[in-house]
Structures are given as C-alpha cells and as structure tokens.
N, C-alpha and C positions, 0 to 999 in steps of 0.2 A: 370824077370817079375817085372813090376813096380806096386807100390801100389797106385791104383787109387780108390778113393771112388766111389763106384757104384751109390751112391745116390746124388753125386755132381750135375749132370745134372738135376736130378729131383728137387733138392732143388733150383737150379738156375732158372729153369722154373717156379716153384711154386712162388718164390720171384718175378719174372717178372710179373706173373699173378696177384699176390697180389698188387703189386705197380700199375699195370694198373687198377685194381678194385678200389683201394683207390683213384686214380686220377678220375675215372669215378664217384665214389660216391661223391667226393668233388665237381665235376662239377655239379652233380645233386642237391647237397645241395645249391650251389651258385645260380643255376637257380631257385630253389624253394624260396630261400631268396629274389631274385630279384622280383619274382612274388608277394611275400608277400608284399614287400616294394611298388611295383607298385600299388597293391590293396589298401594298406593303404593310399597312396597318393591320389588315386581316391576317397576313402571314405572321406578323409579330404576335398577334393575339392567339393565333393557332399554335405557335411555338410555345407560348406561355402556358396554354392549356395542356399541351403535350408534356411539358416539364412537370406540371402539377400531377398529372396522371401517372407518369412513369416513375418507377422506383429507381433510386440510386443503385448503381452497380458497385461491387467491391465490398470491402469491409465496412462495418459501422464505425463512425468516427468517435471512438472512445479512448484513444491513446493520448499521449502527451502532446503530440503534434496538434490535435484539435482542442486541447485544454487551454483556455486563455490564461491560466496561472503559470504556464510554462512558456519559455521563449527559446527558440533554437539559436545555438551559437556554434561556431566552428573554432576549435583550438587544435594546435599541433602538439603531439607528444612523440617521443622517440619510439621506434618500433619495439625495442626490447622492453621498455616500460609498458607499452600496450599489451605485449604478450604476457608479461608478468602479471599485470592486472587481470587479464582474462583468466589466467591460471588460478589466481587467488579467488576470483569471483566464482569459478567453477567449484573450488574447494568449499566455499561458503554455501553454495547451492546444495552440495552433497550433505552439508550439515543442517539443511532445512532453512537456510537464510537466502531468500530469493531477492537478489539485488542486481540491478543493471548498472552500466557505467554512468549513465546520466544521473541516477539516484546517488551514486557514490560521489561524483563530482559536485552535485548540488549540496550534499551533506558536508563534504570537506570544505567547500567554499563558505557555507553557512557557519561552520565552526571557526574558520579563519576570521570571518567578520566579527564573530563574538569575541575572539581573542584580541582583535584590534580595538574593540570597544571596551576592553578591560574585564570582560566577563570570563568566568571559568570555562575553559574549553577542553578539559580532559575528557576523553571518551574512549569507548571500546565499541566497535561496529556492532557486534552481536548483542550488546546490552542495551544501548539507548537509541538505536536506529529506529526512527519512526518514518517508515516509507509507505 
C-alpha cells in the first residue's frame, strides 16, 4: 500500500480555484481602474471644454500687472514720504498730469541709471515725462 495524501487532490483543486479567482479579481481590478481612468480623462476633457466656453470674470487684463514689460517689486518708504508723494501726485493730477507712483518710481530709477551711465539726467516731470 502506498502512502498517498488523501488531501493532495483537494489541495491541488483548491489552489487552482484560488489562482483562477485571483486572476479573475485582478482582471476586475484592472477593468475598474481602466473605467476610472477613462472617467477621469472624460472629466478633464469636459473641464477643458467648459473653460473654453465660459468667459473670464472680473476686469480685462490690460494693466501693468498683466503687461510683460513691467515687473512687480516691493520697496519700503517712510509713511511721511509716501503721504507727501501722494499729495504731490494729486496736485499734478489737478494740473492735468496723470501719473501714478509706479510710473514715478520707474521714471526716477530710469533717470538715475542714465546719470550713472554718464548721460544728462536733468528733467522736469511735467516737461519730458513719457508715460
């Protein structure tokens, strides 16, 4: 009489069923993942189409902030100087010269650079300002 494990066939069949189940489960997961990816791509495409159709809200981008020739910088000045500059700019505005602080700072810095390069930098704001 040979010693044969009576559970060998049972174990073999169970392993085959488990492997088959694993394979089926993996296939189900892959299909679900594909559906998710397809849905995600559809959602992205839908969002892109919606962005194209909808108008931007707010002001049109025509200011210095959206102009590539200008760059934003932050500088500190004393309060009193800022108040005095605001007063002087208001006086210029009443004379018909429309000038904001960034234009003024840009002009003054440009004139300073000219003077450093040896160019003539004498100016009067109302006479040669090209804003």
